[in-house]
N, C-alpha and C positions, 0 to 999 in steps of 0.2 A: 175341246180337249177334255173338259170335265165329264161330259156325257160319254165320250169314248172310254175314258178310264172306268167310270161306273159300270158301263156295259161290259167291259172286260172282267171286272170284279164279279158282276152278277153272273156272267157265264161260267167263271171259275167256281162260284158258289153253287150253281146248279150241278156242275160236274161233280164237285166234292160231295154235295148232299146226296146225289144219286149213287155215288160210290159207297158212301156210309150206309144208306138205306139198303143197298144190295148186299153189302157185306154182313150187316146185322141180320138180315133175313136169312141169308145162307147159314149163318151161325145157328139161328133158331131151328132151321130145317135139319141141320146135320150135327148140332152141338154134342149130343150124347154119343153119337157114333164116333165123332172126332175124339172126344175124351176117352172113349174105349180104345181107339187106336193108340192114343198116347200112353194109356195105362199099360197096354200089352207090348209096348215098344221094346224090342230086344236090343242087345248091344251091338248088333251088326250095323256097321256104319253105312253100308249100301242100302239096307232097309231104312235107315234113318234118313238118307237122302230122298228115297222114294216117299216116305211119310211126310217130310217137310214139303216136298213138291206137291203132293196131293192136298195137304191141308191148305197151302197157300192158293192153289188153284180153286179150291172150294170157297174160301172166304174172300178171294180176290184182294188180298192186302198182305204184303209181306210184313208190314208193321204190326198188324194184328197177330199174325202167326208167330212172329219172333217174340212179341210180348208174351204170348201164351207159352212159348217154350221156356222163356225166362221164368215165368210163373211156375211151371212144372219143376224146373230145377230148384227154385226157391222152396217148393213143397217137398223136395226130396224124392220125387217120382221119376226124375231123370238125372243122370250124372252129366257133368260138363262134357265128357267125351261123347255121350249119346246125343246131347243137344247140338254139338258141332255138326254132326252129319245132317241133322234136321235143318240147321241154319243154312247149310250148303244147298239143300233141296229147296228151301224157301226162296233163296236167291234165284234159282232157276224157275221156280213157280211164278214169281212175280213178273217174269217176262211174258207170260200169257196175256197180261193186260196190254202190253205193247202191241202184240199181234192182233188182239181184238180191236183196239183203237185204230191201228194202222190199216186193217182191212175194212172193217165196217165204217170207221169214221171218215175214211178218205177215198174208199173205192166204190161205195154204194151210196144211194140217197138215204141219209140218216132218218129224215122225217118219215120215209116210206116204211121204216122198220119200227122206229121209236113210238110213234103215235098209235099204230094198231096194237103194239105190245102194251101200251098204257091203257088202251081201251079194253083189252082182254083182262088187264089187272084190276080194273075198277070194280066189277061185280065180285071178284074174289076177295077184295078187301072187306066186304060185308058178309062173307060166308060165316057159318057157325063153326065149321071145323077149323081148328087152329092151323093145321097144315095148309089148308087152302088159303087162309089169310096170310100166312107167311110166304106162300108162293106168290100171292098177289103183291106183297111188299117187294119181293125180289124183282118181279117183272116191272113194277113201277120204278124201282131204283135203276134198273137197267135202262129203261126208257129215258129217265131224267138224265142219266149219265151221258147218253149219246145226244140228247137235245142240248145239253150244256156244251158238248163238244162242237155241235153245229153252230151254236151262237158264238162260241169262242172263235171258230174259223171266220165267221162273218164279221166279228168285231175287230179282229186283227187287221190293221190297214194293209192293203196290197202294196208290195214294194215298188211296183211300177209307177203307182201314183204318189208314192211317198219316198222318193230316193234319198231324202235327208236321213232317214232311219239307217239305211245301209252305210251312209257316211260315218255315222256314229260307231257302228260295229267295226267298220274298216280300221278305225283307230287302234283296235286291239288285235288285228290280224297282221300277218307278215313277219312275225317274230319267231317262227319255227316252234321249237319246244316251249318257248316262253308263252306263245299264244295258246298252245294246248293247255298249259298250266293255268293260264288266266281263265279260260272257259271251264276248266275242271273245277276251279274254285267257285266260279259262277254257278255251276250245277249244284255244288254243296249248299251255297247260300240260298238258291232257289228252293231246294228241298226243305231246308230249315224253315223258310218263310211259310210255305204252304203246308208243311208237315205231312206230306204224302208224296212218295216217289211216283205214284200213278198220276197225280195231278201235275207234278213237275214234268213227268214224261209227256203228258198231253200238251203242255205248253211248248215243250221242245219240239215235238212232232208238228205242232201248228206253225211255229216259227220256221221250221224247215220247209213245210208245205207252202208257206207264203213266200218263200225265197229270202227270208231275212238272213239265214245262216246256211253255210254249205255243209256238205256231209262230214268232213273232218271236225268242224266246229261242233256239230250236233253230237258226234260221238264223244268228244271231250266233255261236253256238258253231261251226257249220259253217264260217263264214268264218275263225275262228281255227284250225280244223283244216287249212284250206288253206295257211295260213302255217306252222303247226307241222310239216307234212310236208316242207317245204323244208330243214329242219335236217339231215335225213339225208344229202342230197347234199352239203351244206356240210361235214359231218363227214368224208364220204368224200374230199372234195377237199383236206382238210388236208395229206395226204401227196403230192398231185399237183403238177403244174407250174402256172405262172401261168394258162395257158389253161383248165385244169381248174377252177381256183378261180373264174375269171371265169364259166364256164358255170354253176357252182353258184350264184354270186351273182346271176346273171340270173334264175334260178328264184325266188329270194327276192324280188327287186325286182319281177318280173312279178306275183307274187301280192299283194305289198303295194300296188301300183298298183291292182289289181282291188279290193282291200279298201277303199281310199280312196274310189273312186267308188261302191262298193256301200253303204258306210256313209252317204255323203252322200245317196244316193237310196234309203236303206233302206226308208222307209215306202211310197213309190210302187212300189218293186220288189217288196216283199212283197204289196202289193195286186194287182200284175200277176199274180203267181203264183197268188194265190187266185182271181182271175177266170179264169185260163187252165185250171186243173186242175179236174176234176169233184169234187164233194163239198165238205164244209165243213172247212176247215183247222183249225177249233177242235175238231173231233171227233178223238179219238186214233186211230180206225181209218183215217182219211184222211190224217193228218198225215205218216206215212212217205213216201207217194207225193209229197205236196207238197214235202217236204224234198228228195227225189231230184230233182224238177223244179227246185227252187231251186239245188241244187248244180250241176246240168248247165248251166242257163241262165247262171248266174254265170260259169262257165268258158268257155262258148261266146261270150258277150258280151265277156268280157275278151280272148279270143283275137281276135275280130273287131275289137275296138277297137285292139289293139296290134300286130297282124300287119303293118301298114304301117310300123311304127316299129322293126322288127327291127334295122336298122343303127344306129339311135340307141341302142337298148338295149345293143348290143355296145360302142358308144363309151362309154356310161355305165359298163359293167363295166370297161373299161380304166381309167377314172378312179378307180373304187372299188378296183380291185386293180392296183397299180402293178407294173411290172417289178422284180424283185428280183435283187440281185447274189448272193444266197444260193441255191445250187442246191437244188431240191426233190428229194424222193425220187422214184423212177421210177414208183411205182404209187399209185393211189388207196388210201385206207385200207381194208384188207381184214380186218385183225385186230380191228377194233373190233366189240364185240358189238351196237352200235347200228346197224350197217350190214347190210342184208339179204344173204343168200347169193345171189350171182349168178355163181357160178363158171362156169356154162355160157356166160355171155354176156361174161365179162371177159377171155377169152383173147387179145383183140386187143392188150392191153398186153404180154403175154408174146411175141406174134408180133413186135411192134415191137422188143423187146429182142433177140430172136434175129436180126432183120435188122440191127440195129446191131452186134451181135457179128460178123456176117458181113462188114460193112463194115470193122470193125477188122482182121479177118484180112487183108483186101486191103491196107489201109494199111500194115500191118507188112511184108508181103512187098514191096510197092512201095518202102517206105522202105529196106528192106535192099538192094534192087537199086541204088537211088540212092546209098546210103552206100558200097556196095562199089565203085562206079565213081568217085564224085565226093566223097569225104570231104574236109572242110576241113583245110587244113594246120595251122591253129591248134589245139592240143590242147584249149584251153578251149571253142572252138566245137564241136569234135567231141564233147566231153563233154556239152555243152548239147543237141546233137541226140539223142544216145543217151538222155539224161534224158527228152526228150519222148516217145521211143518206150517208155520204161519207164512213163510215165504212161498210155499207151495200153494197155499190158499190164495195169496195175493196174485200169484201167477194165473190161477184159474179165473179170478175176477178180471184181470187185465185181458186175458185171451177171450173171455166171454164178451167184453165190451168191444174189443177190436174185431172179433169175428162177426159179431152182429152188425157193426157198422160196415164192414167189408161186404157182407152178404147184401145189405141194403143198397150199397153202391153198385154191386154187380147187377142188380135188378132195376136200377134207376132209369135206364134208357130202354127198358122193355126186353123181356126174354120170353121164350115159349111157355105155354101153359104147363107143360110137363116139368120144365125147369123151375117155374114159379112154385109149383106144388112141392117140389123137392126142397127148394130154398125155405119155404114156410115150415116144412118138417125139420130142417136143420136148425132154424131159429128156435123152435121149441126144444129140440134136443140140447142145444147150447144152454138154454135156461135151466133145463132139468139137470144137466151135468154140473152146472154151477151150484144148484141147490144141494146136490149130492156132496160136492166139495165142502160146502158150508157145514153140512151134517158131519162129514168126516172130521173137519177141524174141531167141531164141538165135541166129538168123541175124544179127540186128542186132549182137549182141555179138561174133560171129565176124568180121563186117565191121569192127567197131571195133578188134578185136585185130589184124587184118591190117594196118591202117594204123598202129596204135600200135607194133606190133612190127616194122613195115616188112617184112612177108613178101611177097616178090616172086613173082608167078605169071606164066607166059607169056601173051601176048595170046590164044593159043588157049583157055586156061582161062577168061579173062575173057569171051570170046564164048560159051563153053559155059554159063557161069553166067547170062548174059543170056538165052540161048535156053531154058535150063531154067526160069528165072523166068517167061518169057512163057508157057511151057506150063502152069506152075502157076497163073498168073493166069487163063488160059483155063479151067482146071478150076474155079477159085474163082468166076469169073463164072457158070459153068454152074450151080453149086449155089446161088449167091446169088439167081439169078433164079427159083429154085424154093422158096425158104424159106417163102413165103406161099401158094404155089399147089399144092404137092405135086408128086410125081414120077410121071408115067405110066410104064408098063412099057417103052414104046419108048425112053425116055430112059436107062434103065438100061444098055442095050447101049452107048450112047455113053460112059457113065460108066466101064464096064469097059474099054473101048478106051483111054480117056484114062489110066486108072490103070495099065494094062499098058504103055502108051507111056512113062509116067514111070518105071516099074520098069526097063524096058529101057534107057532113057536113062541112068539112074543107074549101071547095071552097065557100060555102054559107057564112060562117063566115068571110072568108078573104075578100069577096066582101063588106060585111057590114063594116069591119074595114077600107077598102080603102075609102068607102063613108064617114065615120066619119072624116078621115084625110083630105078629100077635103073640108069639111064644117068647120073644125076647125084646123088650123095649130098648135095650142098650144099643141095638144095631140099626135103629131107625134111620139115622143120617146116612150110614153106609148103604142101606137098602134103597133109600130115596135116590141116591146117586146111581145105584144099579138100575133102578127103574128109568131114570133119565137116559142111561145108556141104551136100554132096550127100546125106548121110544124113538131115539135117534136112529137106531139100526132099522127099526121098522119103517121109518121115513125114507131111508135109503132104498129099501125094498120097493116102496110105493113109487119113488122117483125112477127107479130102474125099470119098472113096468111102463111108466109113462114114456121113457126113452124108446122102448121097443115099440110101443103103440105109435109114436111119432114116426119112427123109421118105417113102420108098416104102411102108414098113410102116405109117406113120401116115395114108396117103392113104385 
């Protein structure tokens, strides 16, 4: 008994590891293209269904694709309405795994396919080209998946030689709707335990193939698996914002609505599948294909039924997830072991944080300019304004730490070389933007000291600070517009010219300040503060150039 149990667990482990390897390899092979599809996603709900279907077919994991969709909603790149269409498509896309397993796993000799495929994958794993290595990982994962399924089929006891198993299951049959609900709940629990609807589906297909369960029972379990798989996206959304939670909740509601009508029409729906598909559904050899048809048609019909009610589903999500005064964390849950690895696809959230840090740099420099020229006379009001800028600087520090950790977690299980290059560039950009924020806040403190200590500078110096600030803001706008698009080589020439102009401007102004100090010793303290301002502004220029260089290397 112990050996049989361990063999079953080992078979499931091989199947799950093969699925994980295959999914991650597909993400590395198509991650940038998938992100591009997501970024250009239009509000057309039919296009959303098609995109969700395509993405899920490519990564072969509805959990991975829905977590990615929640991540994009969290990053503000998708609205909840757009995500609903994609979630519908993901539900249809995940049925392709059922068809693959039903056909290849039970209709043909698995070892005749899996072992040659793994043999083909072996030399590719040692290739120099990343694409070839990723292809090798995909083929190896594909082979492991079906070998795991083969071992699972062999490990599950045959019902003819173990009739006592059927007696146990019979205790839960014969109750009509009650039996359907019991096995529906079993499907939910099974999916929660293995945390993969694909693995849960493979177990259900195997039980049906071995004669443990009949066709209606298998269909009831499959309905439960459709609901159980929604838990992953809801776990991921726990750390996200309100919109991310709403997108995840819609996934759950969508599947629950489908289950309600499917259970209500359970007997005629089962009869329709039996008439539609060739072969006898009571025969174990035909049951896997019938189950795949049930799974597909359930999701297709559910999508057709509800696609016209997408705005209503979005409003229902708003009622289920109220706006909260408590700020959420910036990213969907990535550290949870229950969430599939989707680092290749989740970089959108890090991009969103980098863009926000770029906006903070501009807010601080703009705030310094305004404070330098128009500080309030009331010391309490001045302190209040400085405190607001301090909060901005704290936000930049927090985002820098969280974004850095998030990027490192995204790459922890391996990503493509192109993505790793991009992540390395983003890590450097984050560090440079944090340094710019620090310089911006130091400028604010210098402006505050100027008014608090009543340091008087000539009007000429005030005009020079304004001109210098405008030059800096021009440079900052230049890099901010390229944080998400990358930097072509033609733009680097402009960047070098701007940085050189800033250096020359600082040197000229510093000489003018030194000249004023030589002619009037009374203004030394004010001029030293002025030179500190110039030095910090030049540092911002240097860091701005570093940002663009990093973006260029990551393009």
